[in-house]
N, C-alpha and C positions, 0 to 999 in steps of 0.2 A: 756686942760685937767681940768682946774679949773672951766670952765664955767658950766658944768653939775652939779657939786657939789653946786656951789653958786646959780645957777638957782633953783635947788631943795630946797635949804635952803630958798630962797626968797619965793618960792611957798608955802612952809610949814608955813611961817610966815604971809603971807598976804591973802592966799586963804584957806578957810575952805572947805574941801571936802563935797559935797552933794551926795546924793544917786541917781545915774542915772541908769535907767533900761538898760540892755544890754550894759553896758560900756565895758565889755570884748570883745564883738563882734565888737563894734565901734572902739576900740583901735586896734584890729587885722586888721580890714579893712583899717584904716588909715595907719598903718605900711606897709601893703601890697601895698597900692597905692603909698605911698611916696618912698618905696624902689623899685618899679617897673621901675623906671627911673635910670638905672645905669650911664647914661651919657646924658646930654642935650647939644644941639648944636654940631657942628662938630669940627674937629680939628682946624678950623679957628675961632671958637667962644668959646674958652675954658672958658672965663670969665662967660658965662652963666651957666656952670656947677658949678663953684665956688659960684656964686650968689644963685643958687638953693640949694646947700649943706648948705650954711650959713643960708638961710631962714628956712630950715627944722630943723637945729640944734637949732637955736635961738628961733624959735616960735612954730613949730609943735611938736617937741619932748617934751618940757615942757607941752604942752597941752595934749599930750598922757599920760604923767605921771600923770597929774592932773585927767584926766578922769579915768585912771586905779585905782588911789587911791580912787575915788569916787564910785567905784562899789563893789558889793558883788558877790561872786561866790557861787552858791548853787548846790547841787548835789554831790553824792559820788565820781563819776569819775572825774568830773570837778575839785573838790577840790584836789583830789590826783594828777591830772595832773599839776595843778597850784602850788602845794607844791613842786613837783619834779622840775618843771621849775624854781621856786624861789630858791630852794636849789642849783641847778647847775648854776644859773645865773652868779655868780662871778667867779667860776672856769672856766666856758666856756669863759667868757670875757677875762680872763688871758691867757688861753691855746690855743684858736683857731687860733691865728695869725700865728704861724709857719706852721700849716697845710694848711691854706689858701694860704700863700705865696709859699709853695712847690707846691700846686696844680696850682696856677696861673703861676708860672715859667714854669712848665711842659706844660701847655696849650699854653702859649705864645711861648716858644722855639720850640714846635712841630707844631705850627699853627693848633691847634685842634679846630674843630667847636663845637658849643654848643651841637649838637646831639652826637658827638663822645665823648665829655667830660662829658656828663651827668652821665654815670655809675661811673666814678671816683669821680665826684662831690658828688654823693650820698654816696660813701664810705667815703669821707672827712667829710661830715655832720655827719654820724653815728660815725665815729672815734672821732670827736670833742665832741660829747655827751658822748661817752664811756670814753674818757680821762678826761673830766670834772667830771664825776661821780666817776671815780677812784681817782682823786685828792681830791674830796669832802670826800670820805670815808676813804682814806688812809692818808690824811694830814690835811685837813681843820677841820673836826669834831674832830679828836683826839687832835689836837693842841688847839682848843677852849675848849674842856673838860679839858685838862691839865691846861690851863690858868684859867679856872673857879675854879677848885679845889685848885689851888695854891694861887690865889689872891682874891677869893670871900668868 
């Protein structure tokens, strides 16, 4: 849990963001490619999955953060989408785990195929976003406003 914070701090100290064209698209594609491999190697080669996850977390995710910080989003709709995603990023990070674990337990216990589980996976995704937005509007923003008024 400490690595992402300190890697981001190190990046902010030693690397100055430059302006790259299409960095949002590039970051999106990199994330899609990296997350397209849920498991590498079979059950007899679990070390390959651990190595892949480690390389992605240590090298590629900081690169994606750097490229994302180096880009500009233009356009009315793109700016609104990015603002919304940025606003719910922390609440969704905090609240999606229980929903994912409930879905995963259901799919595993009932031996659900990907095709069978897709409708409930979609409901889980939408529920995660709705829950995060609710937490943002009902808890996060009011608490930040109260703290700002009280201490600033």
